[in-house]
N, C-alpha and C positions, 0 to 999 in steps of 0.2 A: 370919193373912192377911199377916204380915210377910214370910214367904218368898215368897208370891204377889207382893207389891209389889216386892221386890227384883228378881225375875225380870222384872216388867213395866217397871221402871226400865231394866233393861238393854236390854230389846227397844225401849222408846220411843226411846233413843239412835240405834237403827239405822234408824229410820223416815226420818229426813231423808236419811240416807246413801243408802238405797235409791232415794229419788226424785232425788237428785243424780246417782247412777250411771246411772239410767234416762235422764236428760237428756243426760249425757256420751256414751253410747254412740250417740246420734243426731247428734252433732256431727261434720261432715265432717272437721275437723282431727285429732279422735281416731280416726276411721275410718282415715285416711290413715297414721296411726302404728300399724302392725300389732301390735307388741309390746305397746303400751298397751291397744289395742282388745281384744286377746285376753285380757288380764288383767282388764280391766273387765267384759267379757261373762261371765267366769267368776265374779267378785265379784257380779254382778248376779244370777246363776242361784243362787249360795249364799245371798244376802240374800232372794231370792224364796222359798226354802224356809223360811227363818227367818219371814218375814212370814206365809206360810200357816200355820205353826204358831202364831204369835201370834194369828191371827184365830180359829183353833180353841180355843186356850187362853183367850182372852177370852170366847169363846162359853160355854165350860164354866162359867167363874166367874159369869157372868151367869144361867146356868141355875140354879146353886146359889143365887143371891140371889132369883131369882123364885120357885123351889120353896119356900124358907123363908118367903117372904112369904104365899105361898099357903096353906101349913100353918098360919100364925099367923092368917089372916084368913078362910079358907073354912070353911063348915060342912057342904057336900056331902060325904059320905064318899067317893063315886067320884072327886071331884076331888082330894081329900086323898090317896087311895091312888095316884093318878096322880102327884101331886107328890112322893110319897115315892119312887116308882120312878124318876122322873127325878133327884131329889136323890141318891139311892143310886149311880145310874149315872154321874152327873157327878163325884160325889166319888170313885169308884174311878178315874175316867179322869184327874183333875187331877194326881196323882202320876206317872202314866206320862207325861203331857204335860210336866211338869216335867224329867224325866229326858231326854226327847227334846230339849227346848229346851237344856238345860245342854250336851248333847252338840253340838248345832248351833253354840252359842255358843263352842265350843272352836275355836281357829284351826286349820283343817284343814291337813295337809301339802299345800303346793302341788304337790307332785310325784304326788299320789295317782292323778290322772286319766291320768297318762301310760302309754304302751306301754313295754315294757322290752326290754333286751337282756340274756340270761342266758348265764352262763359256767359250765360244770361241768367241773371238773378232778379227775382221779384224784389222791390224795395219797399217803400212806404206805401201803405194801401191795402195789406193783408190779401184776402182772397181775390180782390180785383187787380192787384199787382201781379199775382201769379198767373191770372187769366191773360194780362197784357204781356208778360214774359212768354206765354204760350203763343200769342199773337205775333210777337217778334220773331220767335222760332220759325213760325209758318213763313212769315215774310222773308227771312233769310233763306229757308229751304227752297221757296219759290224762285228766289233770285238766283241761287246757285244752279238751280235745274236749268235756268235760262242761259246761264254761262256756261253749262256743260261741266260743272264742278261736281265733285263727290263729297257727300256729308255722311259721316259716321259718328253716331251718339256714343259717348264713353259712360256717361252716368247721368241720373236725373233723379229729382224729388218732385212728385206731383203735388200740385196744391189741393186743398181741400174740396174746392168747387170747380177743379179742372186747372188746366195750364200747368205752369212749373214754378215751384219755389226756386228751383235752380236747375239748369240743364248744361251740360258740358258736351261740346262735340268738335270734331276736327273737320276742315274743309281742304280738300286737295284739288289741285289745278294749275292753270297758269297764272302767275303774278297774283295770287291770291291776297297775300299780306298788303300789297302795293295798292289793291283795290279796297279791300274791307278795313283797312286800319282807320279810316275816317268814321267808323261806327262805334269806336271806344268811347264810353261816356255813359251819362245818365240820360235815358229816354223818358219823357214825361207824357202822360196821357190824360186827356180831359174828356169825361164822358159820363153817361148815366150807367152805373154798374147794373148788371142783371139782377143783383141782390137788393137793389134799392127800390122801395115801394112808393116813395114820394116824388120820384122823377127828378131828383136833385143831381146836378153835374158834380162829380168828384174828381179830384186830381190824385193820380197814383204815378208810381215811377218804377222802372226796372233799369238795372245797370248791365251794360255790355262791355265785356272786355275781350279785345281781339290780340292774341299773342302770337308772334312769329314762332313757328314750330322749330325747335332747336335741332340741328344735325348732331351726329354722334360726336364730332369733333369740336363742336361749339362749346361744351362743357365738360368738366372732368367729373365723373361719377364712380366711386369705388364700388362696383356692383356686388362684390362680396359683402358689403356692409348694409345691403338692403334686406330688411326683414320682410319675409313674404308670408301673408295668410291666404287661404282660399276659403270662400264661403258660398252658400247657395243663395241665390237672388230670386225673389219673385215679387209680382205686384199685380194689383187689379188693373182693368182696362183692357181695350183691345189693341193697343199699339205693340208692334213686334218687339219693341225695345223692353217691353215687360216680360216676354216669354223665355228671357235668358235663364239658363239653369245654374251656371257657375261663374263666380266672380273672383277677382284677386284684389288684394290689398297690399300696398307697398308702404313700408315706413322707413323713412331715412333720415338721419341725423346730418344737417347741413350746416357748415359754418359761414355766416354771412361776411364777405370780404370787406364790406363798407363799415360794418359796426363791430366785427369781430365775435359777434354772438352766435352761440349754436341753438338752432331750432329744429323741432321735428316736423318733417313733411310727411303728410298722410295722403296717399292717392289711391282711389278705388277705381276698378274698371268692370263693368258688367256688360260689355259691348257684345260679345259673341259666345256661343256655346263652346268655343275651343279655348281651353285654359291658357296654352302657349301664346295664342293671339292675343288674348287680354293681357298677358304679362308683358308682351312686346309694346302693346299700346299704353299700358300703365308706365312702362319705362319711358316712352316717348313723352308722355305728359309730365313726368318727373323732371325730364330734361329741360322742356320748355318752361316749367315753373321756375327752375333754378336760373335758366338763361335770362328769363324775364326780370327776375329779382336782381341779378348781377348787372343787368343793362338798364335798369331803372334810372340809375345815376346819369347814365349817357343820354337817355331819353329826357330827363329833367333839365340838363344842361341845354340841350336843343330847344326845349320849350322856353327856358328863360330868355333865350336870345330872340325868339320870336314874339311878335306882339299879338297875333290872332290865334295862336295855338291850334291851327286848323287840324292837325292829325295827331299831335303828340301832347303829352303833358298830362295834366290833372285828370284822372279817370273819374273823379267825383264832380267834374263840371257838367251842368246841364247842357246837352248839345242839341237836343231836338224836342219839340212838342207836337204831339198828335191830337188835334182838337176836333173830335167827332161831330159836336153840334154844329159847327161851321164847315166841316168836311175839309179842314186845312192843315197841312203840315208846315211848320216853321223850323229851319235850321238856323240856330241862334249865332253860329260862328261867322256866317257870311250873309245873313239877312235873307236867306232863301225861303220862298214861300210857294206852296203848290195847293191848289183849290181841290185837286182830285184825291182825297184821302183813301177811298177804296181801293183805286189802282195802286197806290204807294204801298199800302199794307198787303197788296196782293204780288209784292215783288218787283214793281216798276220803280226802283230806287236809282237806276242808272244816271238819270238827269242830275240828280242831287249830287252822286258821287262825281260826276263829271266837273260840276261847278266848283266842288270842294278841291278837286285835283288842280284846276286852273288857278285857283287862289293860292293853293300850296306852291305850285310851280313859280307863280309870280313872286312870292315871298323868297323862294330859294334863289331865284335869278337876282333879286335885289341884294340878297346876302352875298352873292358870288360877284356882285358889280358886273354883271354882263348887260 
C-alpha cells in the first residue's frame, strides 16, 4: 500500500489548492484581471480532473478493503463470490487509475490548449520541395477535417510547378497545439519527382513550424507603432485563396528581450476580402510571432533537459522521412515506422501522434519522478 499512500499524499496536498482556486475565481478583483482569471480558471479545470480521479481512486481502495473484510467474515457463498468479483475488478482498476493520476500530476504544457499558426516552407529540392510542401498542407488539411478543426490560410507563395514555396495558416479547435506540436521540424521526402525523366529517386525537404497562437495578454504590442499598408492581391490558379482582392501588411519594430537588438517584423495577410478581418488576423500573427521569439529561450531550456526532444527544441532537426518507393513513413525521434504511406499522407497521422504523445508523457513522468 506504500505506492497507494504516496499517490494519496500527493493528491491530498492539492485538495486545499483546489478549494482556494475555487474561491479566487469568484473574487471580483481576480475577475477584473483578465490574465490572472484565465490562468486560474484553467488551473481550476485541471485540478477538477485530478479531484475526480482522486474520488474514483479512493473509491477503488475502499472497495478492496470492504471486499477483503467480507471474504474474511462472511459465510454465505454467494456473498463471498460477489466479494471476490468486486475485489478482482477493483484490483485490476487500481494500477490503471494510478497511471492516469501520475499523468494528471505531471505539469501540463500551458500551451497545449491553444490554437496554432502553422508555416510550411519548401526547403532543399526546388520545384519538388514546393510540391512536397503542398502535399504536407493537404495532409494537415485532411487531418484537421477529421478532427473537426478549422483551417484558415493567411498567405502563401506558389511553387513554379505547383505546391507552395511557403504557406501560412491558422488551425482552431480543441487542444490543437498539444496535438500538432509534434509536427515541428524538417520533413524529408524520397521519391521520383514528376519532373525527372530518368526515373531517379531524389531527396527533398520541407520545414514545418507549429506556433502556439498568442492571446492578447501574452505579449505587449504598442498598436500605435504598427505601420499599416494595404495592397491588392491576385494570383493564378483555381484555389479560393487566390481570389482575394485586398490585403494588409503590418510593419513593427520589436526589441528582442534576449539580445536587446531591435528588428523589423513584416506580416502580410490576404486571407479574406474584408480588410478589417485581414488586419485582425495580421495582428494575431504578429502577436504569435513575437510570443514565439520570446518563448524560444524557454523552449530551448526544456529541450536541453530532455534527451529525445520529442516535441520541442531544434526546428532544423529532421523528424520524419516519407519514402515513396518503399511506401514507408519513418519518424526518427521514436523509431516509428508505417508501411502505408498513401493513407498517412491522406491525413491518417493520428497513430504516429499518439505514439509521440506516449513517448513525451513517459519523459515528463521521469522528469517529475512519478
